[in-house]
C-alpha positions, 0 to 999 in steps of 0.5 A, spaced: 269 706 259 269 711 254 262 714 250 265 711 244 266 704 247 259 704 250 256 706 243 260 701 240 257 695 244 250 697 242 251 695 235 255 689 237 249 684 236 248 687 229 256 686 227 256 679 230 250 677 227 253 679 220 259 675 220 255 669 222 254 667 215 257 660 213 264 659 210 261 653 207 255 654 202 251 648 204 246 648 199 252 649 193 255 642 196 248 639 196 247 640 189 254 639 187 254 632 191 247 629 190 249 622 190 251 622 197 247 616 201 242 618 206 244 612 210 251 614 211 253 615 218 259 618 221 263 615 226 268 618 231 274 615 234 279 618 239 285 616 243 290 619 248 297 621 246 303 625 249 307 630 246 314 630 248 318 637 248 325 638 245 326 643 251 323 644 257 318 650 256 317 655 261 312 661 261 311 666 266 306 662 270 309 654 269 314 649 266 313 643 262 316 637 258 310 634 255 303 636 253 297 631 253 293 631 247 287 627 244 287 625 237 281 624 233 278 621 227 271 621 223 270 616 218 265 617 212 264 613 206 271 611 206 274 617 207 277 619 214 278 626 217 283 628 222 283 632 228 286 634 235 285 637 242 291 639 245 291 641 253 296 646 256 295 647 263 291 653 263 286 651 259 283 646 264 283 640 260 286 634 260 286 627 257 281 625 262 276 631 261 277 630 253 276 623 253 269 623 257 267 629 253 268 625 246 264 619 249 258 623 249 259 626 242 254 622 237 255 623 230 250 618 227 244 623 228 247 627 222 247 624 215 251 630 211 258 632 214 257 639 210 251 641 215 257 644 220 253 649 223 248 644 226 253 639 227 258 643 231 252 647 235 250 640 237 257 638 239 258 645 243 251 644 246 253 638 250 257 641 255 260 648 257 267 649 256 271 643 253 274 648 248 280 643 246 275 637 245 270 641 241 276 643 236 278 636 235 271 634 232 271 641 228 278 640 225 277 632 223 270 635 220 273 640 216 278 635 214 273 630 212 269 635 208 276 637 204 277 630 202 270 629 200 271 635 195 278 634 194 280 641 196 284 644 201 280 648 206 284 655 204 282 653 196 275 652 199 275 659 203 278 663 197 285 664 200 291 665 196 296 660 199 302 665 196 300 670 201 302 666 208 306 670 213 312 668 216 312 664 223 315 666 229 319 661 233 318 661 241 323 662 246 321 660 253 324 663 259 330 659 261 338 660 263 342 665 258 346 659 256 340 655 254 337 661 251 343 663 246 342 655 244 335 656 242 336 662 238 342 659 234 337 653 233 332 658 230 337 661 225 332 660 219 326 664 223 325 671 221 322 673 228 323 670 235 317 670 240 320 671 247 316 669 253 316 674 258 313 676 265 318 674 270 324 678 274 328 676 268 325 680 262 331 684 261 336 679 261 332 674 257 331 680 251 339 682 252 341 675 252 337 674 245 340 681 243 347 678 244 346 673 239 341 676 233 338 683 232 332 680 228 325 682 230 322 680 236 315 679 239 314 678 246 308 674 250 308 676 257 302 671 259 299 676 263 305 677 267 306 684 268 301 687 274 302 694 274 300 698 267 306 704 268 311 698 269 308 695 263 308 701 259 316 703 261 317 695 259 314 696 252 318 703 250 324 699 252 322 693 248 321 698 242 328 700 242 330 693 242 326 692 235 320 689 238 314 688 233 308 687 238 306 685 245 302 679 247 297 679 253 301 684 257 297 684 263 292 680 267 286 679 262 281 681 268 284 688 268 280 691 262 281 698 264 289 697 265 290 693 258 285 699 255 290 704 258 296 701 256 294 700 249 292 707 248 299 709 250 303 704 248 308 705 242 307 698 240 301 694 238 298 690 244 295 683 242 289 679 247 291 672 247 288 669 254 283 674 254 280 672 247 277 665 247 271 665 243 267 670 238 264 674 243 271 676 246 272 679 240 267 685 241 270 685 248 277 686 246 275 692 241 278 698 244 282 694 250 287 691 245 290 692 238 289 685 236 287 678 237 291 672 237 286 666 235 288 659 237 283 653 235 284 650 242 281 656 245 275 658 239 273 650 239 276 650 232 276 652 225 269 654 224 269 659 230 276 661 228 274 663 221 268 668 224 273 671 229 278 673 223 272 676 219 269 680 225 276 682 227 278 684 220 271 688 220 273 692 227 280 694 224 283 690 229 290 686 228 290 678 227 294 673 229 294 666 228 297 662 234 297 655 237 299 651 243 304 645 243 301 641 237 302 635 232 302 638 225 295 636 225 292 642 229 298 646 226 296 645 219 289 646 220 290 653 223 295 654 217 289 654 213 287 661 215 294 664 215 294 667 208 289 672 212 292 674 218 298 679 220 302 675 224 303 667 225 305 663 231 305 656 228 311 653 231 308 648 236 310 642 232 317 644 231 317 644 239 316 636 239 320 630 238 314 625 236 310 628 231 306 623 227 303 627 221 306 631 216 303 637 213 304 644 213 312 646 212 316 652 215 321 653 209 326 659 210 321 661 216 315 662 212 308 658 213 308 653 206 301 650 205 301 643 202 296 642 196 293 636 200 285 636 201 282 638 207 287 641 213 293 638 208 296 633 212 298 625 212 300 620 217 307 619 217 
């Protein structure tokens, strides 16, 4: 480890503490809404749901045709906030684990939904892990708060909704004829996210290039294990009009990823290596930027802090997603005006969405003016 990185870690506690300021000013809301009944209670309900994918979704390590999710609701004084937990295989969560965790969450001890730090600290303390389950409570709580004040989250946070980025559209690993068809279906999107990490990487990219010359970003999902091979691939990918490379090597190979970032002609983005707030500090000097996902960060509260910290470290920021309904996608989209890149196509990959919210128009993320996370049930 270099001397600069060691010196940086000495000050990391100060930096982390500095960004722990609330993104909601609870005292302001308490003064603005003084008539909230102290006897009011929040009620959490939840149910399992299974997302059906339009195509088989294949990455470096697995394939699937469905994704399990759990949908949550928090009721309070006639209003309902919606949330979601999405559980792709690598997170280690399932319908069973999420339902068991949520059964332990008791919000009746809290009378004020705006006490986000206290409420979410309690939720986080129930058990280790369970990040997607925790995110489902966090998202519903933020949606509820937005509805109470009748404002979308991006407005509460002071973000300019006209500054949302374009979103990439994901092309999973597949046979050339299927890849070409997926690219044709993604015509309106300005940038394609290509899943790599197997022995067909060059074939995947060349197949896409036979159809379009639009910019690419690639997600290796830890699939490259040799740093010299990875660097050669990145140089080739740069010639193929690629913007960045996501999680090129195993997250445990810290020195290898740091070497690759130092020598890479393209930015590298930590994904599997960056789950929660403390991981942002660890990623500094190892990757050029981070990919924030609500299902990893335990929700919007911590995601907002991760974004702030990464920016203070001059790191690139990407907002990503799992396969999700428009509920979780719309929640993540509230942060999108402040990021460099967005990968918010999760709801576009499914055939049974039950929410209407954030839209992708001409490839760009378009936020609604609805309060909270900006959704309504279909």
